[in-house]
C-alpha positions as CSV (number, residue, x, y, z in Angstrom):
1,X,3.4,19.7,1.8
2,X,6.2,18.0,0.0
3,X,10.2,17.8,-0.3
4,X,12.7,17.1,-2.9
5,X,15.0,14.8,-2.1
6,X,19.2,15.2,-2.9
7,X,19.3,16.0,-6.6
8,X,23.0,16.8,-6.7
9,X,23.4,20.7,-7.1
10,X,19.6,21.2,-5.5
11,X,19.3,20.5,-1.9
12,X,16.5,17.9,-1.1
13,X,15.8,16.6,-4.5
14,X,16.4,13.1,-5.9
15,X,17.2,12.3,-9.2
16,X,17.9,8.6,-8.7
17,X,15.5,5.7,-8.7
18,X,17.3,4.3,-5.8
19,X,15.3,6.9,-3.6
20,X,11.7,5.3,-4.7
21,X,12.3,2.4,-1.9
22,X,13.2,4.7,0.8
23,X,10.1,6.9,0.6
24,X,6.9,7.9,-1.2
25,X,7.7,9.4,-3.9
26,X,6.3,11.3,-7.7
27,X,8.0,10.2,-10.4
28,X,8.9,12.8,-13.3
29,X,10.8,12.5,-16.6
30,X,13.3,14.1,-18.4
31,X,11.5,17.2,-19.4
32,X,10.0,17.6,-16.2
33,X,12.9,17.5,-14.2
34,X,14.3,20.4,-16.9
35,X,10.9,22.5,-16.1
36,X,11.4,22.4,-12.4
37,X,15.2,23.4,-12.7
38,X,14.0,26.3,-14.6
39,X,11.7,27.4,-11.9
40,X,14.3,26.7,-9.5
41,X,17.2,29.1,-11.2
42,X,14.5,31.9,-11.0
43,X,14.4,31.8,-7.5
44,X,17.6,34.1,-5.8
45,X,18.2,31.8,-2.8
46,X,19.1,28.6,-6.0
47,X,22.5,30.9,-7.2
48,X,23.5,30.8,-3.5
49,X,22.6,27.1,-3.0
50,X,24.3,25.9,-6.3
51,X,27.4,27.7,-5.3
52,X,27.5,26.2,-2.4
53,X,27.1,22.5,-3.6
54,X,29.9,23.3,-6.3
55,X,32.4,24.6,-3.8
56,X,31.9,22.4,-0.6
57,X,30.8,19.1,-2.0
58,X,33.0,16.8,-3.7
59,X,32.6,16.2,-7.4
60,X,29.2,15.0,-8.5
61,X,26.7,14.5,-11.1
62,X,25.6,18.4,-11.0
63,X,24.4,19.3,-14.2
64,X,23.5,16.5,-15.6
65,X,20.0,15.7,-17.1
66,X,18.1,13.4,-14.7
67,X,15.8,10.9,-16.2
68,X,13.0,10.7,-13.1
69,X,12.7,12.6,-9.8
70,X,11.5,11.7,-6.8
71,X,9.1,13.9,-4.4
72,X,8.7,12.8,-0.6
73,X,5.6,14.2,1.3
74,X,5.4,15.2,4.7
75,X,4.5,12.7,7.3
76,X,0.5,12.5,7.9
77,X,0.3,13.6,4.4
78,X,-3.6,12.6,2.9
79,X,-4.7,11.3,-0.3
80,X,-6.1,14.7,-0.8
81,X,-2.8,16.3,-0.4
82,X,-0.9,14.0,-2.6
83,X,-3.7,14.2,-5.1
84,X,-3.3,17.9,-5.2
85,X,0.3,17.8,-5.6
86,X,0.0,15.7,-8.6
87,X,-2.4,17.8,-10.1
88,X,-0.2,20.6,-9.7
89,X,3.1,19.3,-11.3
90,X,0.6,17.9,-14.0
91,X,-0.1,21.6,-14.5
92,X,3.0,23.2,-14.5
93,X,4.6,20.3,-16.7
94,X,3.0,19.8,-19.8
95,X,3.8,16.4,-21.2
96,X,1.8,13.5,-22.6
97,X,4.7,11.6,-21.5
98,X,4.8,12.5,-17.6
99,X,3.9,9.4,-15.3
100,X,3.1,10.0,-11.6
101,X,3.1,7.8,-9.3
102,X,1.5,7.8,-5.8
103,X,3.3,5.0,-4.0
104,X,1.2,5.4,-0.7
105,X,-2.4,5.5,-2.5
106,X,-0.8,2.4,-4.9
107,X,-0.3,0.6,-1.9
108,X,-3.1,1.3,0.2
109,X,-4.9,0.2,-3.2
110,X,-3.0,-2.8,-3.2
111,X,-3.9,-3.6,0.3
112,X,-7.4,-3.7,-0.2
113,X,-7.4,-5.3,-3.0
114,X,-5.5,-8.1,-1.1
115,X,-7.8,-8.3,1.5
116,X,-10.5,-8.7,-1.0
117,X,-8.8,-11.3,-2.7
118,X,-8.2,-13.2,1.2
119,X,-11.6,-13.0,1.8
120,X,-12.8,-14.7,-1.7
121,X,-10.4,-17.2,-0.9
122,X,-11.4,-18.0,2.8
123,X,-15.1,-18.4,1.3
124,X,-14.1,-20.8,-1.4
125,X,-12.0,-22.6,0.9
126,X,-14.9,-22.7,3.6
127,X,-17.3,-24.1,0.7
128,X,-14.4,-26.7,-0.4
129,X,-14.1,-28.1,3.3
130,X,-18.1,-28.5,3.6
131,X,-18.4,-30.1,0.1
132,X,-15.6,-32.2,1.3
133,X,-16.9,-33.0,4.6
134,X,-19.9,-34.0,3.2
135,X,-18.4,-36.0,0.6
136,X,-16.4,-38.1,3.4
137,X,-19.8,-38.5,5.2
138,X,-21.6,-39.7,2.2
139,X,-18.7,-42.0,1.1
140,X,-18.5,-43.2,5.0
141,X,-22.3,-44.1,4.9
142,X,-21.7,-46.1,1.3
143,X,-19.0,-48.1,2.8
144,X,-21.0,-49.1,5.8
145,X,-24.6,-50.1,3.8
146,X,-22.0,-51.9,1.4
147,X,-20.4,-54.1,3.8
148,X,-23.3,-54.9,6.3
149,X,-23.2,-58.5,5.5
150,X,-19.5,-58.9,6.4
151,X,-20.4,-56.8,9.7
152,X,-23.1,-59.1,10.2
153,X,-20.9,-62.2,9.8
154,X,-18.2,-60.5,12.6
155,X,-21.1,-60.0,14.8
156,X,-22.1,-63.6,14.6
157,X,-18.5,-64.5,15.2
158,X,-18.6,-62.7,18.7
159,X,-16.8,-59.1,17.3
160,X,-17.9,-56.5,19.9
161,X,-18.9,-53.1,18.6
162,X,-15.8,-51.3,19.4
163,X,-13.8,-53.7,17.7
164,X,-16.3,-53.3,14.3
165,X,-15.6,-50.2,14.8
166,X,-11.8,-50.0,15.3
167,X,-11.3,-52.0,12.3
168,X,-13.9,-49.4,9.9
169,X,-11.7,-46.9,11.4
170,X,-8.4,-48.7,10.5
171,X,-9.8,-49.8,6.6
172,X,-10.9,-45.9,6.2
173,X,-7.2,-44.7,7.3
174,X,-5.2,-47.0,5.4
175,X,-7.7,-45.9,2.3
176,X,-7.0,-42.7,3.1
177,X,-3.2,-42.8,3.7
178,X,-2.6,-45.1,0.3
179,X,-5.2,-42.4,-1.8
180,X,-2.9,-39.4,-0.1
181,X,0.6,-41.0,-0.9
182,X,-0.7,-42.0,-5.0
183,X,-1.9,-38.5,-5.2
184,X,0.9,-36.8,-3.8
185,X,3.8,-39.1,-5.9
186,X,1.8,-38.8,-9.3
187,X,0.9,-34.8,-8.6
188,X,4.5,-34.5,-8.1
189,X,5.7,-36.7,-11.3
190,X,3.4,-35.0,-13.4
191,X,4.8,-31.3,-12.0
192,X,8.5,-32.8,-13.3
193,X,7.4,-33.9,-16.6
194,X,5.8,-30.6,-16.9
195,X,8.7,-28.5,-16.1
196,X,11.1,-30.7,-17.9
């Protein structure tokens, strides 16, 4: 079901926080580590392993109490398997300060949450885009209605429809670019003043 990784003096047990970045882990406190070590001492293989580690390994932190313990599950362990391991540890170790974290389930839950956030972000963006397009159409229509007299004067002077359309497009582009420039510049200035 699960294996432990590299706690000095015990094969495949990790007492180091850095191991949590390498694999899914279950975290236990100092008291739980002591209970686990006491249970290991009941196993006759433990004495053999301890002797091998002490004689063949370089000086290490063997015997030091660890703050956390990280447990790596076998590949393909399901959420149910991880819950069973967590519940087994909770049943064996009676400590109110016990904190267990199933990193795989946590990551899966975060991915689901992020998908939901991305969906709402997409919906909000689409609503803003539709409202912006509607506002743009209404603004262009109002601009054309307001400048009917000017368009009539241009037509009477001999301008073709294409020339009048080009004039309207140039006017819209110049208004849009100037508004973007002013908005961008004022946004940068306001953010600089807010930070300072």
